[in-house]
N, CA, C and O atoms as a Tinker XYZ file with bonds, in Angstrom:
   340  protein
     1  N      8.577000   -1.583000   -5.121000    73     2
     2  CA     9.852000   -2.599000   -4.383000    64     1     3
     3  C     10.311000   -2.983000   -5.757000    63     2     4     5
     4  O      9.448000   -3.084000   -6.629000    81     3
     5  N     11.877000   -3.263000   -6.129000    73     3     6
     6  CA    12.785000   -3.704000   -7.023000    64     5     7
     7  C     12.896000   -5.088000   -6.354000    63     6     8     9
     8  O     12.459000   -5.893000   -7.177000    81     7
     9  N     13.194000   -5.585000   -5.489000    73     7    10
    10  CA    13.415000   -6.770000   -4.720000    64     9    11
    11  C     13.349000   -6.943000   -3.403000    63    10    12    13
    12  O     13.503000   -5.956000   -2.684000    81    11
    13  N     13.143000   -8.043000   -2.912000    73    11    14
    14  CA    12.319000   -8.859000   -1.606000    64    13    15
    15  C     12.834000   -9.817000   -1.256000    63    14    16    17
    16  O     12.512000  -10.811000   -1.907000    81    15
    17  N     13.754000  -10.020000   -0.219000    73    15    18
    18  CA    14.277000  -11.217000    0.407000    64    17    19
    19  C     14.770000  -11.247000    1.765000    63    18    20    21
    20  O     14.795000  -10.405000    2.664000    81    19
    21  N     15.024000  -12.042000    1.702000    73    19    22
    22  CA    15.017000  -12.086000    3.758000    64    21    23
    23  C     15.858000  -13.137000    4.186000    63    22    24    25
    24  O     16.272000  -14.090000    3.525000    81    23
    25  N     16.161000  -12.713000    5.944000    73    23    26
    26  CA    17.093000  -14.179000    6.283000    64    25    27
    27  C     15.733000  -14.349000    7.629000    63    26    28    29
    28  O     14.684000  -13.708000    7.572000    81    27
    29  N     15.976000  -15.056000    8.435000    73    27    30
    30  CA    15.133000  -15.602000    9.763000    64    29    31
    31  C     14.432000  -14.606000   10.457000    63    30    32    33
    32  O     13.271000  -14.524000   10.859000    81    31
    33  N     15.846000  -13.540000   10.526000    73    31    34
    34  CA    15.187000  -12.766000   11.648000    64    33    35
    35  C     15.124000  -11.438000   10.927000    63    34    36    37
    36  O     14.939000  -10.620000   11.828000    81    35
    37  N     15.192000  -10.694000    9.589000    73    35    38
    38  CA    15.246000  -10.046000    8.819000    64    37    39
    39  C     14.898000  -10.072000    7.600000    63    38    40    41
    40  O     14.911000  -11.124000    6.961000    81    39
    41  N     14.458000   -8.693000    6.979000    73    39    42
    42  CA    14.121000   -8.796000    5.342000    64    41    43
    43  C     15.036000   -7.642000    4.926000    63    42    44    45
    44  O     15.348000   -6.639000    5.568000    81    43
    45  N     15.410000   -8.049000    3.632000    73    43    46
    46  CA    15.888000   -7.156000    2.932000    64    45    47
    47  C     14.963000   -6.571000    2.003000    63    46    48    49
    48  O     14.056000   -7.305000    1.611000    81    47
    49  N     15.039000   -4.819000    1.368000    73    47    50
    50  CA    14.207000   -4.155000    0.485000    64    49    51
    51  C     14.911000   -3.967000   -0.335000    63    50    52    53
    52  O     16.047000   -4.244000    0.049000    81    51
    53  N     14.889000   -3.529000   -1.618000    73    51    54
    54  CA    15.491000   -2.818000   -2.870000    64    53    55
    55  C     14.316000   -2.306000   -3.441000    63    54    56    57
    56  O     13.601000   -2.913000   -4.238000    81    55
    57  N     14.047000   -0.590000   -2.791000    73    55    58
    58  CA    13.236000   -0.175000   -3.565000    64    57    59
    59  C     13.678000    1.143000   -3.810000    63    58    60    61
    60  O     14.578000    1.714000   -3.195000    81    59
    61  N     12.853000    1.699000   -4.939000    73    59    62
    62  CA    13.069000    3.077000   -5.735000    64    61    63
    63  C     11.764000    4.277000   -4.608000    63    62    64    65
    64  O     10.591000    3.908000   -4.549000    81    63
    65  N     11.983000    4.942000   -4.227000    73    63    66
    66  CA    11.680000    5.886000   -3.222000    64    65    67
    67  C     11.740000    7.439000   -3.698000    63    66    68    69
    68  O     12.850000    7.711000   -4.155000    81    67
    69  N     11.061000    8.245000   -3.702000    73    67    70
    70  CA    11.270000    9.727000   -4.077000    64    69    71
    71  C     11.769000   10.117000   -2.854000    63    70    72    73
    72  O     11.227000    9.588000   -1.884000    81    71
    73  N     12.985000   11.190000   -2.561000    73    71    74
    74  CA    13.858000   11.622000   -1.426000    64    73    75
    75  C     13.160000   12.847000   -0.497000    63    74    76    77
    76  O     13.554000   13.412000    0.523000    81    75
    77  N     11.886000   13.003000   -1.355000    73    75    78
    78  CA    11.165000   14.295000   -0.821000    64    77    79
    79  C     10.360000   13.464000    0.686000    63    78    80    81
    80  O      9.984000   13.953000    1.752000    81    79
    81  N     10.330000   12.008000    0.153000    73    79    82
    82  CA     9.170000   11.616000    1.207000    64    81    83
    83  C      9.913000   11.099000    2.419000    63    82    84    85
    84  O     11.141000   11.034000    2.486000    81    83
    85  N      8.878000   10.652000    3.592000    73    83    86
    86  CA     9.469000   10.140000    5.051000    64    85    87
    87  C      9.806000    9.224000    4.694000    63    86    88    89
    88  O      8.994000    8.659000    3.962000    81    87
    89  N     11.123000    8.496000    4.936000    73    87    90
    90  CA    11.495000    7.021000    4.701000    64    89    91
    91  C     10.628000    6.157000    6.054000    63    90    92    93
    92  O     10.113000    5.044000    6.154000    81    91
    93  N     10.780000    7.210000    6.876000    73    91    94
    94  CA    10.511000    6.125000    8.289000    64    93    95
    95  C      8.850000    6.284000    7.928000    63    94    96    97
    96  O      8.335000    5.386000    8.595000    81    95
    97  N      7.845000    6.945000    7.246000    73    95    98
    98  CA     6.460000    6.714000    7.328000    64    97    99
    99  C      6.334000    5.425000    6.408000    63    98   100   101
   100  O      5.494000    4.541000    6.581000    81    99
   101  N      7.313000    5.450000    5.383000    73    99   102
   102  CA     6.933000    4.108000    4.396000    64   101   103
   103  C      7.392000    2.949000    5.296000    63   102   104   105
   104  O      6.645000    1.971000    5.271000    81   103
   105  N      8.460000    2.870000    6.075000    73   103   106
   106  CA     8.565000    1.572000    6.880000    64   105   107
   107  C      7.720000    1.378000    8.087000    63   106   108   109
   108  O      7.654000    0.218000    8.495000    81   107
   109  N      7.050000    2.302000    8.746000    73   107   110
   110  CA     6.104000    2.105000    9.627000    64   109   111
   111  C      4.540000    1.746000    8.524000    63   110   112   113
   112  O      3.707000    1.020000    9.068000    81   111
   113  N      4.269000    2.148000    7.352000    73   111   114
   114  CA     2.962000    1.853000    6.821000    64   113   115
   115  C      3.258000    0.049000    6.439000    63   114   116   117
   116  O      2.326000   -0.709000    6.707000    81   115
   117  N      4.693000   -0.626000    5.758000    73   115   118
   118  CA     4.723000   -1.343000    5.470000    64   117   119
   119  C      4.976000   -2.667000    6.795000    63   118   120   121
   120  O      4.714000   -3.837000    6.517000    81   119
   121  N      5.441000   -2.324000    8.031000    73   119   122
   122  CA     5.402000   -2.846000    8.867000    64   121   123
   123  C      3.921000   -3.059000    9.282000    63   122   124   125
   124  O      3.623000   -4.166000    9.732000    81   123
   125  N      3.040000   -2.177000    9.183000    73   123   126
   126  CA     1.740000   -2.425000   10.171000    64   125   127
   127  C      1.093000   -2.912000    8.980000    63   126   128   129
   128  O      0.128000   -3.501000    9.468000    81   127
   129  N      0.967000   -3.096000    7.237000    73   127   130
   130  CA     0.767000   -3.740000    6.532000    64   129   131
   131  C      0.612000   -5.091000    6.912000    63   130   132   133
   132  O     -0.301000   -5.812000    7.314000    81   131
   133  N      1.820000   -5.190000    6.648000    73   131   134
   134  CA     2.524000   -6.902000    6.935000    64   133   135
   135  C      2.059000   -7.693000    7.944000    63   134   136   137
   136  O      1.943000   -8.918000    7.978000    81   135
   137  N      1.756000   -6.705000    8.917000    73   135   138
   138  CA     1.523000   -7.271000   10.440000    64   137   139
   139  C      0.032000   -7.882000   10.870000    63   138   140   141
   140  O     -0.383000   -8.844000   11.516000    81   139
   141  N     -0.676000   -6.457000    9.935000    73   139   142
   142  CA    -2.256000   -6.691000    9.703000    64   141   143
   143  C     -2.351000   -8.660000    8.928000    63   142   144   145
   144  O     -2.842000   -9.694000    9.379000    81   143
   145  N     -1.690000   -8.368000    7.785000    73   143   146
   146  CA    -1.868000   -9.739000    6.793000    64   145   147
   147  C     -1.318000  -10.719000    7.639000    63   146   148   149
   148  O     -1.796000  -11.853000    7.642000    81   147
   149  N     -0.673000  -10.509000    8.127000    73   147   150
   150  CA     0.216000  -12.065000    9.090000    64   149   151
   151  C     -0.880000  -12.277000   10.007000    63   150   152   153
   152  O     -1.161000  -13.468000   10.140000    81   151
   153  N     -1.688000  -11.341000   10.781000    73   151   154
   154  CA    -2.554000  -11.831000   11.799000    64   153   155
   155  C     -3.749000  -12.287000   11.290000    63   154   156   157
   156  O     -4.243000  -13.299000   11.786000    81   155
   157  N     -4.330000  -11.679000   10.330000    73   155   158
   158  CA    -5.214000  -11.922000    9.464000    64   157   159
   159  C     -5.217000  -13.545000    9.404000    63   158   160   161
   160  O     -5.987000  -14.269000   10.036000    81   159
   161  N     -4.073000  -14.018000    8.406000    73   159   162
   162  CA    -4.115000  -15.237000    7.872000    64   161   163
   163  C     -3.452000  -16.336000    8.886000    63   162   164   165
   164  O     -3.542000  -17.562000    8.838000    81   163
   165  N     -2.869000  -15.638000    9.669000    73   163   166
   166  CA    -2.324000  -16.750000   10.184000    64   165   167
   167  C     -2.394000  -16.532000   11.746000    63   166   168   169
   168  O     -1.320000  -16.559000   12.347000    81   167
   169  N     -3.702000  -16.291000   12.552000    73   167   170
   170  CA    -4.121000  -15.684000   13.756000    64   169   171
   171  C     -3.699000  -16.865000   14.626000    63   170   172   173
   172  O     -2.969000  -16.685000   15.601000    81   171
   173  N     -4.121000  -17.986000   14.307000    73   171   174
   174  CA    -4.287000  -19.376000   14.950000    64   173   175
   175  C     -2.949000  -19.607000   15.755000    63   174   176   177
   176  O     -2.685000  -19.534000   16.955000    81   175
   177  N     -2.177000  -19.927000   14.591000    73   175   178
   178  CA    -0.362000  -19.966000   15.057000    64   177   179
   179  C      0.352000  -18.873000   15.739000    63   178   180   181
   180  O      1.026000  -18.998000   16.762000    81   179
   181  N      0.103000  -17.583000   14.952000    73   179   182
   182  CA     0.367000  -16.499000   15.583000    64   181   183
   183  C      0.237000  -16.421000   17.281000    63   182   184   185
   184  O      1.167000  -16.087000   18.015000    81   183
   185  N     -0.930000  -16.750000   17.671000    73   183   186
   186  CA    -1.652000  -16.430000   19.402000    64   185   187
   187  C     -0.724000  -17.457000   19.919000    63   186   188   189
   188  O     -0.466000  -17.286000   21.110000    81   187
   189  N     -0.241000  -18.311000   19.459000    73   187   190
   190  CA     0.153000  -19.408000   20.176000    64   189   191
   191  C      1.667000  -19.110000   20.689000    63   190   192   193
   192  O      2.368000  -19.789000   21.440000    81   191
   193  N      1.881000  -18.161000   20.193000    73   191   194
   194  CA     3.775000  -17.835000   20.474000    64   193   195
   195  C      3.692000  -16.043000   20.907000    63   194   196   197
   196  O      4.418000  -15.569000   21.781000    81   195
   197  N      2.683000  -15.218000   20.120000    73   195   198
   198  CA     2.752000  -13.963000   20.750000    64   197   199
   199  C      1.644000  -13.893000   21.579000    63   198   200   201
   200  O      0.712000  -14.670000   21.369000    81   199
   201  N      1.574000  -12.850000   22.760000    73   199   202
   202  CA     0.649000  -12.713000   23.406000    64   201   203
   203  C      0.009000  -11.354000   23.131000    63   202   204   205
   204  O     -1.215000  -11.371000   23.257000    81   203
   205  N      0.380000  -10.539000   22.892000    73   203   206
   206  CA     0.010000   -8.875000   21.759000    64   205   207
   207  C     -0.260000   -9.265000   20.674000    63   206   208   209
   208  O     -0.390000  -10.463000   20.422000    81   207
   209  N     -0.400000   -8.307000   19.797000    73   207   210
   210  CA    -0.441000   -8.482000   18.168000    64   209   211
   211  C      0.363000   -7.350000   17.627000    63   210   212   213
   212  O     -0.109000   -6.458000   16.922000    81   211
   213  N      1.584000   -7.439000   17.994000    73   211   214
   214  CA     2.751000   -6.784000   18.204000    64   213   215
   215  C      3.431000   -7.821000   16.931000    63   214   216   217
   216  O      3.334000   -9.029000   17.148000    81   215
   217  N      3.973000   -7.473000   15.887000    73   215   218
   218  CA     4.956000   -8.529000   14.625000    64   217   219
   219  C      6.440000   -7.911000   14.772000    63   218   220   221
   220  O      7.568000   -8.389000   14.891000    81   219
   221  N      5.919000   -6.692000   14.708000    73   219   222
   222  CA     7.149000   -6.392000   14.312000    64   221   223
   223  C      7.928000   -5.226000   15.429000    63   222   224   225
   224  O      7.143000   -4.593000   16.134000    81   223
   225  N      9.388000   -4.943000   15.598000    73   223   226
   226  CA     9.740000   -4.137000   16.848000    64   225   227
   227  C      9.455000   -2.777000   15.696000    63   226   228   229
   228  O      9.042000   -2.901000   14.543000    81   227
   229  N      9.753000   -1.694000   16.289000    73   227   230
   230  CA    10.078000   -0.295000   15.683000    64   229   231
   231  C     11.539000    0.479000   15.400000    63   230   232   233
   232  O     11.758000    1.664000   15.151000    81   231
   233  N     12.495000   -0.718000   15.545000    73   231   234
   234  CA    13.381000   -0.492000   14.721000    64   233   235
   235  C     13.478000   -0.751000   13.181000    63   234   236   237
   236  O     12.538000   -1.324000   12.630000    81   235
   237  N     14.713000   -0.306000   12.368000    73   235   238
   238  CA    14.879000   -0.470000   11.040000    64   237   239
   239  C     16.371000    0.093000   10.790000    63   238   240   241
   240  O     16.944000    0.869000   11.553000    81   239
   241  N     16.853000   -0.380000    9.703000    73   239   242
   242  CA    18.444000   -0.112000    9.180000    64   241   243
   243  C     17.978000    0.210000    7.540000    63   242   244   245
   244  O     17.282000   -0.548000    6.864000    81   243
   245  N     18.616000    1.696000    7.029000    73   243   246
   246  CA    18.210000    1.987000    5.805000    64   245   247
   247  C     19.857000    2.369000    5.626000    63   246   248   249
   248  O     20.647000    3.037000    6.292000    81   247
   249  N     19.946000    1.606000    4.397000    73   247   250
   250  CA    21.443000    2.199000    3.558000    64   249   251
   251  C     21.303000    2.305000    2.415000    63   250   252   253
   252  O     20.445000    1.728000    1.747000    81   251
   253  N     22.509000    3.408000    1.846000    73   251   254
   254  CA    22.217000    3.928000    0.547000    64   253   255
   255  C     23.473000    3.166000   -0.170000    63   254   256   257
   256  O     24.392000    2.729000    0.522000    81   255
   257  N     23.470000    3.070000   -1.167000    73   255   258
   258  CA    24.629000    1.906000   -2.122000    64   257   259
   259  C     25.057000    3.111000   -3.191000    63   258   260   261
   260  O     24.319000    3.711000   -3.972000    81   259
   261  N     26.367000    3.256000   -2.989000    73   259   262
   262  CA    27.200000    4.119000   -4.240000    64   261   263
   263  C     27.644000    3.278000   -4.936000    63   262   264   265
   264  O     27.340000    2.270000   -4.298000    81   263
   265  N     28.200000    2.917000   -5.878000    73   263   266
   266  CA    29.153000    2.353000   -6.579000    64   265   267
   267  C     29.052000    1.203000   -7.141000    63   266   268   269
   268  O     29.996000    0.501000   -7.506000    81   267
   269  N     27.678000    0.914000   -7.253000    73   267   270
   270  CA    27.134000   -0.777000   -7.490000    64   269   271
   271  C     26.302000   -0.329000   -8.575000    63   270   272   273
   272  O     26.210000    0.845000   -8.932000    81   271
   273  N     25.662000   -1.369000   -9.121000    73   271   274
   274  CA    24.595000   -1.215000  -10.300000    64   273   275
   275  C     23.551000   -1.415000   -9.328000    63   274   276   277
   276  O     23.780000   -1.542000   -8.125000    81   275
   277  N     22.162000   -1.447000   -9.960000    73   275   278
   278  CA    21.005000   -1.652000   -9.445000    64   277   279
   279  C     21.133000   -3.259000   -9.727000    63   278   280   281
   280  O     20.628000   -4.021000   -8.903000    81   279
   281  N     21.809000   -3.796000  -10.893000    73   279   282
   282  CA    21.918000   -5.074000  -11.006000    64   281   283
   283  C     22.482000   -5.916000   -9.789000    63   282   284   285
   284  O     21.901000   -6.910000   -9.354000    81   283
   285  N     23.709000   -5.405000   -9.265000    73   283   286
   286  CA    24.622000   -5.942000   -8.404000    64   285   287
   287  C     23.329000   -6.062000   -7.204000    63   286   288   289
   288  O     22.771000   -7.071000   -6.772000    81   287
   289  N     23.110000   -4.586000   -6.865000    73   287   290
   290  CA    21.879000   -5.055000   -5.444000    64   289   291
   291  C     21.022000   -5.929000   -5.701000    63   290   292   293
   292  O     20.795000   -6.579000   -4.681000    81   291
   293  N     20.454000   -6.255000   -6.529000    73   291   294
   294  CA    19.369000   -7.006000   -6.843000    64   293   295
   295  C     19.773000   -8.361000   -6.931000    63   294   296   297
   296  O     18.927000   -9.229000   -6.720000    81   295
   297  N     20.907000   -8.665000   -7.204000    73   295   298
   298  CA    21.574000   -9.853000   -6.994000    64   297   299
   299  C     21.805000  -10.613000   -5.253000    63   298   300   301
   300  O     21.565000  -11.686000   -4.699000    81   299
   301  N     22.482000   -9.121000   -4.866000    73   299   302
   302  CA    22.723000   -9.176000   -3.251000    64   301   303
   303  C     21.378000   -9.794000   -2.250000    63   302   304   305
   304  O     21.345000  -10.662000   -1.377000    81   303
   305  N     20.086000   -8.691000   -2.976000    73   303   306
   306  CA    19.334000   -9.156000   -1.920000    64   305   307
   307  C     18.474000  -10.649000   -2.640000    63   306   308   309
   308  O     17.739000  -11.232000   -1.844000    81   307
   309  N     18.559000  -11.221000   -4.041000    73   307   310
   310  CA    18.065000  -12.450000   -3.907000    64   309   311
   311  C     18.863000  -13.783000   -3.677000    63   310   312   313
   312  O     18.413000  -14.927000   -3.736000    81   311
   313  N     20.418000  -13.301000   -3.345000    73   311   314
   314  CA    21.152000  -14.216000   -2.609000    64   313   315
   315  C     20.990000  -14.357000   -1.246000    63   314   316   317
   316  O     21.750000  -15.250000   -0.873000    81   315
   317  N     20.392000  -13.921000   -0.372000    73   315   318
   318  CA    20.039000  -13.924000    1.081000    64   317   319
   319  C     19.443000  -15.064000    1.649000    63   318   320   321
   320  O     18.371000  -15.431000    1.167000    81   319
   321  N     19.947000  -15.709000    2.606000    73   319   322
   322  CA    19.286000  -16.916000    3.354000    64   321   323
   323  C     19.931000  -17.839000    2.193000    63   322   324   325
   324  O     19.323000  -18.893000    2.004000    81   323
   325  N     20.822000  -17.657000    1.561000    73   323   326
   326  CA    21.508000  -19.166000    0.552000    64   325   327
   327  C     22.648000  -19.280000    1.303000    63   326   328   329
   328  O     23.566000  -18.465000    1.206000    81   327
   329  N     22.673000  -20.431000    2.209000    73   327   330
   330  CA    24.320000  -20.791000    2.612000    64   329   331
   331  C     25.098000  -21.439000    1.834000    63   330   332   333
   332  O     26.127000  -21.891000    2.336000    81   331
   333  N     24.807000  -21.693000    0.243000    73   331   334
   334  CA    25.836000  -22.341000   -0.579000    64   333   335
   335  C     26.295000  -21.145000   -1.668000    63   334   336   337
   336  O     26.901000  -21.364000   -2.716000    81   335
   337  N     25.803000  -19.635000   -1.104000    73   335   338
   338  CA    26.546000  -18.822000   -2.008000    64   337   339
   339  C     27.497000  -18.238000   -1.246000    63   338   340
   340  O     28.308000  -17.465000   -1.756000    81   339
């Protein structure tokens, strides 16, 4: 993972990932790990809001970017959820 940031309803990740691997498997693994961690650390708070141990939807959006540098992509991710930018 090169950069991570997000907004109130989604996250932005900049990753370096081999093209021969299934991206869907990576996303599913990351969501499962994050969900387990969140439930382990914040079970009392989450159980007040969620009736099931489901934290993420199964959906995701992936885009590739051409014509920009890695530094420009990193800056884009870093600038998320900053209303003054």
